[in-house]
N, C-alpha and C positions, 0 to 999 in steps of 0.2 A: 465185496470186494472194491476198495479204492480202485479209479483209473489211474494211470502210468504218471500222466501231471500232479494229481494229489499227492501220490507217492513221495515223488520227484521235492514236491513242494514242501511237504510236512518235513522229510528230511533235510532238505536247504535251511527251512527255519531252524529246526535245533542245531544244526550246525553254526549257526549266526548266533544263534545265543550264545552257543558256546563259545563261538570268539568272540564276542562282547565282554564274556565273564571273564576272558584270560587278559583282556587288555583292560579290565576297571582296575583304575588307581588302588591300592591294598597300603595299609601303613608300612613303614621300614621294618617291623619284626616279623611281619606276616608275608613278605614277599617271598622267603624262603619256603612255606609251606604252600602255595599257589599249586593248585592242582593242574595239571595238562588237561583241562575241561573238554576242546575239542578231540582229544586221542581217546579220552574215554568213551565222549558220544560216537567218535568211529567206531571203536572196540562194542560197544553196546547193536551198531545197526548193522557192522559187519557179522556179529551171532546172529541176529536176529533177520536180517534179510540177506543171505551171503549173495543171493544172484543179483541184486540190486548193488549194494556197497561191497567193495572189496580192495585191494592195492591200487588202482587207480585213482578212485575216490581219496584213499590216503595219501597218494602223492601229491592233487591237486588240493586237499585242506592242508596238507604240506606246507607248500607252496605260499600260499594265502599267510600259514601261519610265520614263514619266512620273513615276506613282506613287511604284516605287521609286527612283529619284534625287531627287526632293522635287522635280521640276521645272515650269515653268508647264506647266500641262495643255494637251496637244495637240502640243507642238515636236516630239516624239520620232513622236508621231501621223502626221504630216505629212511629217517625212521617212522616217520608216518606209514609209508607202504611197508616198509618190515613189517612192522606191528601188524598191520590188517594183514598181510600175508600168513602170519602165525594165526591168527585169529580165525582167518578160513580155513586153514588146517586143523582145528581143532576146535571149531564151531560146536560139532555134535557132541563132544563129550563135555565141554564145558557148559552147555545149557542145560545138562540133565543133575550139574552138582547142585548140590542146595546153596544159598545164597553165601554161609561161611565159606565153604570150600571154594566158591567163586571168588572171594576175597582173595586168597591164597594165591587162585590161578591169576588173576588179575595184575598179583603183583609178581608173577612170575613172566605173564607177558610185557611188563612195563620194564622189568630190568633191562632188555638189551636194548632199549631205548634209552635209559639212562647211562647203561654202559658204552653206548657208541656218542653221546653228546660229551660225556667226560672224556672218553678217547679223544674226538676231535678238536674237543676245548685245550686238550693237552699238545696236540699238533700244533694247534696255534698258540700253544704259549699264553691262554688265555683262560687257566683255570679260575675255579672259582670257588669260596667254603663247599666244604663237604655236605653241609646240610643245605643247599644252591642245589643242589645233584639228588639227595635222598630222599627231602623234604616232600615233594611232589607225588614220589612214589607213594610214600607212607601215606600221604592224604590222598591221594587217588584211593588206594586199597581202603581207606577207611569209608570213602564216599560213596564206592562202588555202590552198595546195597542202595542207597538212594537213588544213586541216578538209575540205576538197573529199576526199580520200582516205576518211577516216575515216566522215563520212555518208554516202560510197558504198556503204561495206562493211556499215554499221548497216542502207541501202536494203535493198541485196540481199541479205543478211544474213534479212531480214525480207519479202524476195518482193515490195517495194514497185514499181509501175510505172507 
């Protein structure tokens, strides 16, 4: 079993990599399909290590993403904390699903995130094309099996449990 510092370091490294992927420049046509990398990694760690990662981690990660995206401070913090809360309460059910069913569960977990962003942008009168909201949800669902398998290998390789 890994030490607390090792656990923290490995989780932090995966969040940093996810944030870098989120900020990586993409061609104009692909921007609408950029998955929420940090949110997907947060979902994995909340499912895998619910005693270490949860809504507080989601709040902090969301604040970092708000700063990275130059967004209204607190939008991602709120939505990431909400998603982490949902995963925390559903993690025992989701973990026993096969990957095909997890894809659907992840889509349902990402749905409140998408709807809250859509709602807040509507209030601020800064709506975007529909694909900008639904594209990340779809690509997040499609990428979930690979993210799950990769992060599970990292977790098992580092002996985190």
